N, C-alpha and C positions, 0 to 999 in steps of 0.2 A: 666441155668446160669443167674446171675444177670445182669441187663442192664449195670452196670458200669464195668463188667468184660468181656464183649464180645470182642472177638479178633478184633483189629483194623487193617486196611490196613497199609502197611509199609510207613513210612515217607520218603521224599527224601534223607535224610542223611542215613537212614537205608538201603535204596536201594544201595546207593553208597558204604556203608560199606560191604554189602553182595557181591557186584560185584567186588570190588577192595581191600577190607581189609586194611592192613597197607600201601598199595601202594597209598592210597588217603591221601594227606597231606593238612590240613587246617592251614592257617596263617592269623592272625588278624592284621590289620594295623589301627592305630588311625588316624583320619582325623579331624583337627580343622577347622570347617566351619562356625559356627554361634555362636554368643555370647549368644544365648538362651540355649545352651547346652555346657557342659564342653568340650565334644568331641563326635565325631561320629566314627563309625567303618566300615571298608571295609574288606572283606574276600577274600584271594587268595587261590583257591583250585587247587592243582597240582595233575593231574592224569598221568598215564604212557604215554599216547599219546598226551595229550594237557592240557592246564590250563585255568581256567576262573577266572574272577575278578568280585565280586559283586559290586553293588552300595553302597552308604553309608547308615547306619542305626543307630538308637539310641542304639540298643542292639546288643551285639556280636552274640547272637544265631540267631537273624534275618539275620545278614550278612552271617553267615554260611549256614542258610537255603536257602537264595537267591543264594549263590554260588552253592549249591547242585542242586537246581532247574535249574539253567543255564546249569550245566553239563549234567543233564538228558535230557534237551531240545536239547543239542548238540548231545547227543547219540540217540535221537529219542525215548526216553522213556517218557511216559506221565502217571504218577501214580495217579493223583489226582482224586480219587473216580471213576475211569473209570470202575471198576468192580462192582460198586454198582448201582442197578436199583432204579427207583423211588419207586417201591413197597417195596424193601428192606429198603430204607430210611425211609418210613413210619413205618415199623416194628421196626427199630432201635429207632425211636423217642418214640414209645409206650413203648418199654422195658425200655428206659432210664427214662421216667417219672415215671414208676412203681418203678424203683430203687431209684429215688430221694426221694420218699415218704416212703421208707423202714426204718425199725428200724436201720439197719446197716448204712445207709447214715446219719441219724440224729445224730448218735453217733460219726461220723467221724469229725475230726477237720481239715481236709486237703482240704476243698473246700469252697470258699466264699459263694456258694449257701446254704451250710449247716448252715452257720451263719444267713442268711436271714430266713431260715426255723425255726431256734430256736427262732429268734426274734419275728416271727409271733405267736409262741405258748405262748408268754407272753401277747398277746392281749386278750380282753374280747369279749364275744358275738359271733356273726356270723363271725367276722373277725379272731377268734381264729384259728390259723393254716392255714389260707388262704394265699397262696403265690402268689403275683401278676404275671400275665402272662409275663409282661415285664421283670421281674427279671429272669425267667427261660429262656426266649429267649435271653437275653443279656449276662448272666453269665455262661451258660453251653455250652462249646465249641462243644461237640458232637452233641447236638440238633441243634445248629447253623449250623454246617457243613452239617448235613443231610437235613436241610431246604434248603440249597443252592443247593443240588442235585435235590430237587423237583422244585425249582425255583431260579435261580441265582440272581434275583433282590432283594431278601430279604436283601442283604447287604445294599441296599439303602432304604429299606422299612421295618423297624422293626415291623410295624403293621401286615405285611404279615406273618412274623415268629410267631407272637402271635396267629394269626388265625390258623396256622398249629399245634401249641402246643395244642390249644383248641380242634381242630378236632381229634388229636391223643388221647387226654385224654378222649374224649367221648367214645372211644373203651374200656375204663377201668371203665365202669359204676359200676361194683361191688367193685371197689377199690378206685376210685377217684370221688370226687364231683366237677362238673364243675359249676361255678357260673357266668353266662354270664353278669348279671347286675353288678357284682363286678370285672369282668375281672381277675379272680383268680381261683386257684385250691387248694383243700384241701383233706386230706385223709378221707375216709368215716368212717373207724373205728378209734377210738382214740388210741393214742400211749400209751404204758405201763406207768402207773403212776410213776414207779421208774425213767424212763428216763426223764419224764417231770419235776419231782421234782428236778432232778439234774441240771435243767436249771435255777433254782431260783436265781443264782448268777447274780447280776446286775453290769453294768459298771458305770463309773463316768459320771456326766453331763459335757458336753462340749459346747463351743460356737465356731461356724465356720463362717468365713466371706465368703460370696458368692456374686454373681451378679444377679440382677433381671432385665430381659429384658421385658419391657412392650410394647405390641403392641398398638400404638396410633391410634386414628381415622383418622388422616391425612396420615396414611401409613408409618410413620416414628417411629422407636422404641425409647423408652426412657430407658436408661441404668442407674441403680442406685445400690448402694451397699445395701446389706441386711445381717442381722445376723441370723443364724440358731441356735436356742437354743435347742440342743439335750439333753433332760432330761433323767435322769437315768431310764432305764427300758422301754423307749418308742422306737418304731421302727422309725428309722430316715427317712424312706420314707414317713411315715404318717406326720411328721413335715414339710417336703418339700411340700407335697400335701396341707397342711393347708395354707402355705404361698401363694400358687397359688389359694386358694379359693376352693379346692377340698375336698371331704369327707375323703379319705384315700389314701394310696399308691397304691392301686389297680387301681386307675384311672390315674396313671402316665404312661408315656412312657419314656423310658430311651435310650439315644443315645449311640452309640459306643464311646469308648475312642478316643478322637481326639487330645489330647495333655497332657503334664504333667507339674506340677508346678516345681518351682526351686528345691523343696525338693524331687521330683520324684513321686508325687501322681497323679493319673489319673484324668483328667477332663472329666466330662460328662454333657450333657444338659438334664434337667428334665422338662417335659411339660405335659399338659393334653392330653389324647388320643383324637384325633380330632373326632368330630361328623359330620356325613354326613348330608347334607341338606335333608329335607323330599322329595324333588324332585329327589334325586339321592341315592337310596339304593343299587346300584350295588357295589359289592365287588371290581370291577375293579377300582373304584375311589381311593381305597386305594393303588393301585399299580401304580398309574400314578403320575408323578412329574408335578406340575403345572408349566406352561411356563410363564404365566403372571398373573397379578392380576385378570383379568376377568375370566380366566380359573379356577384358584384355588378357587375363591369365588363361582364358580358354583358348586363345589363339597363339600366344607367344610364350616361349620358355622363360625369357627374362622379364622381370617385373617392369612396369611402366615407371619411368623416371619423371615424376611430376615437376620438379624444379627445373630440370633441363628442358622439358617440353614447354613449360610456361615461358622460359626465357626466349626460345627460338620460334615458338608457335607451330612446331611440328612434333609428331610423336617420337619420343626417344625411349628406348627400352634398354635396361641394364645400366651399368656405370657409364659415365660420360666425362669428357674433358672440354672445358670452355677455354679457347685460346684465340689470340689475335696474331696470326702469322701466316705467311704464304708468299707466293710469287706475284709480283705486280706486272702491269703491262710493259714496264720498262726494264724490269730485272731479268737477268740471264740465269745466273746460278744463285744470286743473292736472295736469301730468305728475309723478307721485310717483316718486322715484328714489333710488338709492344707488349708490355706486361699486363696481364689481367689478374689483379689482386682480389682478395676477398672483398675489400671495400668496393672496388669497381664492379665486381660481379653483383653484389647486393644492390648497388646503385642501379645497375642495369635492370635487375629484377623489379626493383621498386618503380622504376620509370616506365615499366610496361603496363602498369595499372592506372586507371583514371585517378585514383587517390594519389598515386606517386607523381603523376604528371603535374597535379596541382601543388603537391608538396615541393617539388623542385622549382616550380615557378615562384613560390614564395621564399625559397631558400630556407625552409624550415621543415625538415623531414619529421622531427619529433612533434613539434608544436602545432603545425598546420594539418588540417584535414579537409577533404573535399566537401564544400558546403552542400546542404540538401535543398537550398532554396535560393533562387536568383531574385533579388529584390529590386535594386536600382543600379544602373551602370555606375553612378557616382560612388556608391558604397562598395561595389565589387572590387576585389583585389586579385590580381593575377590574370591569366588568359581567360577570355570569355568561354562559357561552356561549349558554344558551337565550335570554336576553334579547337578546344580540347578533344571533342568527340571526333573531329576529323583527324587529329594527330593519332588518337587511339586506333581508329579504323585502319589507318595506313600501317601502323605497327603490327596489327593483327591480321593483315592481308584481307581486310574487309572492304567492300565498296564504299564510296562516299555516301554519307547519310542523306536520305531524301526527306525533306520537310514538306508537310502539307498544311497549308493555312486555311482555316474555315472561319467565317464570320457570322455573327448574329446581329440583327438590327438593334441599335442602341435604343433603349426604352426612354420615354420621357423622364422628366425630373423624378428621381427616385424617391422612395419613401423616406423622408427625413425623420419620420417618427421612429425609424429603426434605432436611432440613438437613445430613445427613451428606455429601451430595454437595458442599455448600458447604465443609464442613470439608476434604474431600479436595482440592478445587480450591485452597483457600487454602494448602495445603502447598506447592503448586507455583506460588505467586503470583509474578509477575515484577515486582512493584513498582508495578503500575498502580494508581492511586488512584481507583478507581471505587466509590462507595458505592451501597448498595442503593437502588432507586427503586421507588415504588409504581406500577409499570407492569403489575402483574399483570392489570389489566383492559384494557390497551391492545391494540389490534389490530396485531399485528406486521406483517401483510401491508400494513397501511396506513402505520404510522409508521416502519417499517423500523428499529425500535429495536435489535433483535438483529443484530449484525454478526459477522463472523468473529472479531474480537478482543474480543468481549463474551461474558460468561457468559449462558447462558439462564436467565432468571428464572422462578420458578414462576408458573403461571397458575391462575386460578380455574376450576373445572369445574362450578360451580353458583352460583346467585344470580340476579341480574337482568341481562337483556340488553335493549337498546333499539334500535329502528330508526326512521328518520325519512323521511317522504315530503314533497316540496315540489312543488306544482302551480302552473301559471301562473294568475294571478288571473282573466283574462278567459275563456280557452278551457278552463281546467281540464286542460291537458295536463300530463303528468308531466315535470317538469324534473329532479328528482333523487330517487333511491331508495337510501338507505343501509340495507341490510339489517342485522338485528341481528348484532353482532360478538361480542366477548368478554364474559365474565360479570363483574359487579361486585357487591360485597357490599351496596351501598346502591342503591336505586332512583334516587335523585337523581343519584348519580355516573354511572349508566348513561345517564340522560337528558342530562346535561351533556356527557359524552364523545361521544354521538351528535351533539349539536348542534355540538360542536367539530369533529368529523369532517366534517360538512357545510360548516361555515365554511371549513375548510382547503381543501376541494375547490373551493368558490367562489373562495377567495383565489387559487388558481392561475390564474384568469382575469384577475387584476389585478396581474400580476407586474411591470408597468412601473414601479411605485412602490416595489418592494421595496428594502430597504436595500442588498442585494447580490444580483445574480442567481445567484451561486454559493453563497448561504447554504444550509446544510443544513437540512432540515426536522425533524431531530431531532439531539440533541447526544450522539452516542456519543463515546467517548474518542478513537477514530481520527479522526473528523470534526473534533473540536475541535482536536486536535493539528495536523491538516492546515490548518485555517483559520488558526490562530495562526502556523504556520510560513510560510504562503504570503502572507497578507494583512496581518499586523500587524508594524509596525516599531517596536521600542522606541527611544524617544528619550532619550538620556542614560543614566544608570545606573538599571537596574530596581531598585526598592526591595529586593527580596530576591535580588539577583544572586549572593550568596554561595552560594546553593543549587546553582547550576549550574556545570558544568564547561564553560568556554569552548571551543568547537570551534576547530580550526585554520581560519583564514580567509585566503585569498589572493585578491586581485583588484586589478587595476590601475584599475578603475573606481571613481570616488568615489561614495559612496552616502549623501548627505545627512547626513554626519557621524553616522551611526547606530552604536550599539554592535553588536558581534557578536551574532548571534541565539542566545540560550540555548535549551536544550531546555525544553519546557513541562512543568512539574511541578504538577499540580493539588493544592492543599492544602485546599480547601473542598469537602466532599462534596456530591454531588447530593442534593437534598431540603432543603438548608439555606436559611434565609431570610437574605438578605444586604441590608444597608443601605449605600448609597453616596451621595456627592455627586459631581457631575461637570459638566463643561462640554465642549461640542463646538464647534470653530471650523473654518472653511475656511482652509486654509493654502496660500499661493502663494509660490513662490520666484521672485523677480525674475531672479536669475541661478541657475537650477536646478542646473547642474552645477558652479558655482564656489562659493567660500567668501566672496566679498565681497558677494554680492547681499543686499538687504534683504528680509526675510521679511514678507509681508503677511498679516494675519489678520482674519477677521470672525467674531464670535461668532454662532453659529447657535442653540444650545440649551444650557440649563443647568438644573440642578435641585439645590436645597440638600439634599434628602433624598428618596430613592426606595428602596422595598423590593421585592425580587423573589426568586422561588424559583429556585435553581440547578438546571439540568438539564431544564427543561420548555420551553425556547425562548422565555421571556417577555422576554428581552433579546437584542439582536443578538449573534451569536457572537463578533465582534471584542471587544466589551466584556466578555462573560462569560469568554472564554478568558484574558483578562488578570486580571480581578478574582479569579477562582478560584485564582490563584497568590499572592495577596497575603495579608498579615496585617493584623489590625485596627490602624488608626492610620496605615497606610502610604499613600503617594501613588504614582501612576504617571502617566507621560506617554507616549503612543504615537500613531502615525499609521496610518491604514487607507486603503484605496482609496476612491474617491469613489462615493457612491450615485447614484441617478437624480437629475437636476437638479431635476425637479419636486418631489421630496421635500424637498430643501434649500431651495428657494424657498418652499415651504409653511410652513417653520419659521423662515425668516430674518426678522429685524425690519426690516432695510434691504434690501428686495428688489433695488433698482436696483444698489446697491454689490455685493451678493452675486453678482448675475448678471454684473456686470462682472468680478469676480474669477474666476468659473467659466469665462468666455470665455478667460482666460489659461491658462497651463500650471499647473494646480492640482496641488500635491503630494498632496493628499488631505484627509481630516478629521483634525484633531488632537484627541485626547481627553486631558483632565486629570481623574484620578479619585482620590477619597479614600475608602478603605474605613472606614465608620463602625462597623459592627458585624456580627456573625454569630450566628445562632441555628441550631444543628445540627438535623438532621431529628428530628421528634418521635419519642419512644420508641415510641409506639403505632403510628406509621406504619411505622417500620423493622421492627418485630416482625410487623406484619400481613402483610408481604410473604412472610415465611418460614413463618409458622404459621397454619394454618387449622383450627379457629377461632384468633383472635389469642391471644397469651399472656395478655392481661388476662382474657379469658373462661375460659381454661384454669385460671388461678389460682383464680378464683371457683368453678369447678366442682370443683376439688380440695378447697377449703375446705368447700363444701357437702356433699361426700361424707363427710368426716370428721365434720361436724356431725350428719348423719343417722345415722351409726354410734354417736354418743353419745346413746343413747336416753334416758338419765336426765337430760340437761341441760335446764334450763328458762330460763336467762338467758345472754345473749350481748352482748358489747360489741365493736364494731368501732372500734378506735383508728385515727384518720386515715381516716374513712369516705368522705371526698370527696363525690362526687355520689351515693353510695349504690348502687354496682353490686352489692355483696354483699347489702345489705338488700333490693334488688329481687329477687334470686334467691331469698332466703329467704321472700319473700311468695308465691312461685310453687310452692314444693314443700312437702309435709307434713313437719314435724319435731316433736320434743317440746318445742320452745321455747315459752315463754309471754311472755317479755319480750326485746325486742332494743333495743339502744341504739347510736347512732352519735355519735362524738366527733370534732370537727375544729376547726381554728383559722380556717378560711376561711368567712366569712359567705356569700359567693356560692355556694360548694360546698354548704353546708348548705341554702341556699334552693332549689337545684336538687334536692337530696335530698328535701326536704319536698314539693316539687311532684310528684316522681316517686312517693313513697309515697302521697300523697293521691290521685293518679290511680289507683294500683293498688287502694287500698282502695275507691274508688268503683266499680270494675269487678266486684268480687266479694269474697266473704267469705274470711277466713283464720283459722287456728287461734290466732293470737296474741291476748293480752289487753292488752299495753301496747307502745307504740313511742315512744321519746323520741330527740330530737336535742339534743346539748349543744354549745355553743360554748365551747371551752377547749383548753388545751395538754395534750397527752398526756404531757408531762414532769412534770405536776403530779398529785397524788393527790386524788381526790374520794371521801370516805368512803361515799357512797351506792352506790358500785360495788364495795365490798369483798366478797370471797368469791364472785365471779361464777363461773359454770360454765365458760364458754368466752370467750376473748378472741382477737381476730384483729388482725393488723397487716400488711396486704398492700401491698408496694412503698411503704413510708412512711419507713423509717429512713434510707434513702439521701438523703432531703431534709434531714436534720439534719447537723450536724457530727458527727464520729466520737465525740467525748467525750459528746455528747448521746445518741447511740445506746446507749452503755454505761449512761448515766443512765436512759434509758427502760427498758432491760431490768431494771435493778435496781429501779426503781419498780414495775413491773408484778409482778415475781415476789416482791417483799418486801411490798408494801402491798395491791395488788389481789388477789393470790393466786388466780388462776383455776385450775380443775382442768386446763384444756387451753388452751395458747397456741400459735397458728399465726402464724409470721412468715415473710414472703417478701421477697426482695431480689434485684436483678439479679446474675448471675454475670459478673464482669468478664472472665473468661477467654473467655467466649462472644462478646465484642465483636469479636474478630478475624474472626469469621465474618460478623457483621452489618456491620462496617466494613472488613473485609478486611485492612487493614494500617495502619501509622502514617500517619494522614492529614494531620497537621500537623507542621511543622518549625519551631516557634517557639523562640526563645532562652529565652523564659519557660517553664520546665518545668512550672510549675503550670498555665499556660494550655494547654500541649500535652497534659498529662494530663487536664485537665478536658474538652478538646475530644473526647477519645476515649470519654467517657461516653455513655450512650444518651440522656440528657436533659441539656440545658445547666443545668437547675436542680439536678441531683444534686451534692451536696457530696462524695460519695465513692461508690465501687463496689468491693465486696470480691471477692477470689478465693474459691475453695472453701475453701482453707486458712484464710484470714482469717475467713470466716463460721463455719467449724467451731470455730475458737479462741474467737470471741466467744460463740457459743451454748453450747459445752461448759463454759466458765468460769462462765457465769451459772447453768447447770443444777447444776453441782457445788456452787456457793456457796449455792444456795437450795433444795436438796433436791428437785430435779426431774430427771427423765430427759429425754433429747432424742434424736430420730431425724431423719435428714436425707433429703430427697427433693427433688423439683422437677417442673417441667413444661417442655416444649419441649426436644427432643433426648432424650438418654439418659444416665443416671448411670453406665453401664457403659463409655462411650466418652469419651475426652477431646474437648472440654473440659467435659464434663458437661452438666447441664441449663442451659437459657438463663436460667431463673428458679429460684433455689435456695430451698428451703423447710425450715425447722426446726420440728418439732412437739414442744413441751414438755409433759410430763405430770407432774402433782404426785404425789409419792410418798406424802406424808402431810400432814395439815393441822394445823399448830400454831397455836393461838390466840395472837395478839399483841395488845398493848394498842392499842385502836382510838382513833385521834385523829379527832375530828369536824371535818372541813373540807370545804367545798363551793364550790370555786372555779369549777366549771362552771356555765354559765348555760343554762337550758332555753330553747330557741328554738322548739321544736315538740313537741307531745305528742298522743297518741291513746290512749284507753283504751276497751276494749270495754264495760265496765260502764256508763260514763257516755255513751259514744258522742260525746264532744265532741272538738274540736280546738283547741289553743291556739297562737297565733302569738307 
């Protein structure tokens, strides 16, 4: 049987099909992740007993294959060449080589290797019909897979695969001629003349743009564009070899495919087969990856090419060419190709790093940087860290990351007195405007968030922790082991932060394309002030310059006509979501030190609107240090130092002009920024840092406690129920309630509440008889709810105007007439602990006041005196008594509870004339008697 016809072992998809048949269902999902590709694909595989979801891939079939492999792993089936011995692998390679040089294979148009073989038959002399070993090792999948059985490290070392091909071919001495000095194989007996004559058809001459990476003597590579003139009838590998100063294509080594151009053509690195130093003829040298320059130079004559090696993930020595050309499965003589420009090359290099993956996802190569902390999914922008880590591992030929979750018992109600330390510290506040961040789960030893000039934030001592291990794909060697770090409240947050920790570690290996080598990996107040003072030069008047006291400035040196450097005053707190538009240009002064020179600029990057979270490192510190001093609607123009040239060229639209400008005396990058909007840190997020459990949960627990004590109560209405957090708790604890009702004006919130209640009811029985959800305004009276036992309104009134809050209180106590009313609202006085000090300095006092609220949607927030006045006046006017309490902090120490609560109790019930009105609309209902649900 011919080598190409030998029976193969079953693929993972074939095994799934044989085992499950039509019961196995594949579903492909499109995932838009990076601007470098139109879209990626994820596969969902549904089996009878379980389902698996693959990571994202560029091709659908790769996603399906990954899903099948994951399913087999879960089933405990390991099909990958487990039944093939090393001896059988050698036999397969021998048979395959014999088949490749058969008449049958030469006549076939269905394999790229056949096109290479036909091209070599058009050569003259001893090179006639000689196929380079690197071609056979790189383009024949079966030989490559069998080489991996012999030694899994061939994936990282193509020279090893070439040596195996040569060794196997030596067993075919009667059929194959091995040419060690040419590193090529050819058939001993000539092909039939009729077959060779049919190959006389020649293709057209083409010109292909490529990139030449030259190893310089100083250890740094020089990257230049090069044109490959592929003449008609010539073997394209010979032309590439000549560009590298080699005799022919047999002296080339070809990397694996590491990326694709925009048109979808595969990119590879072509370089000379490295030669061993005379002092080291051991074949082991070929299988060892050099760790540093001294080690690698001791084995090979040519220096290690860092840029080329980084691009393809394999060791490259000496000069190299990156090109996208070759024969496809369908082509005969035609060389399919696409240009690899300087820009596309640097974009490929940038996209190989974790930082670059994130930059491309944000479409902001200059402005964006990989965040150092994952806070909340709602604030995160771009692909999630776990997805990014999977993308990076596949790019670098690493196995999929393995996450390990561990838990710790959640402790009882945490020490609320922890906030007193914050209060004490705030009294000695020196004016630093640092808002609380949700770094309670971050690993301080890793992120170095806490510095000497920063307050120590509270950390979780229970919850979820996650570790991640990453192995090499071929040898299964341990590459990275991030042990479980800090605790997180949510399992998903623990996983995302573990992935981000791994990404940041890997990112340190790709620091040549960072925006600034001195960029801090976390944005403490001191670091941001240092970055702003040292590397940012304000051009013209800073929009908010009146905030600053101009320092004395004396210098005889002219400084680009810059204003005196003001002190940095941060006005936008960390955790805020900021929206900006910006442009970045390369600026060059023709007469740098004079005032008459004409300034040259080239636009590099612009964005009409981009949103980012302040304080997590998702924007470069130059940009963030300026933006966080601005007010909404303001503009700023400033200049920073120049980042790595490769990053600028990867982003530039006119690469040639930009490179020319960079070769001159560049002043730096000029930023023009417009602050479009600011959303302060979410109330829930800020509170969750200080209070464990969060205030939202403490409020619900407080209300549930009072409800349980009201043993005679049978009906309850939650005004402004939102997504139903109180209703959810009431379904979990035994009470005397028979009917509970939720009222809200948000259809989306009611839909979430209905889904939650429905899920709870399906899980188990409850003592309730009726549950209803109404769509309506709590400022209106609905006669169906008159005379209820208990009414609650938790953190709702501050979302109204103040006059509406008075109207709500009057409506509830006059018309609904509950026996018990529980109302909670934020204590404005406590904000100085959460926000530390006056964070905004806007001329617009209303904006300044609003910005100090816990939520940008709050219309007001009351002090204890204001809340006491509102509640006491209502109680007195409507024959109710009122008691004050709260959660978070202590009522005995200023500034009191973080969330203040008023409990109204009806003194007596006076029947009033009942007006029949039903403005509320029932959107969901459940009754025990009928057991039905109405949408």
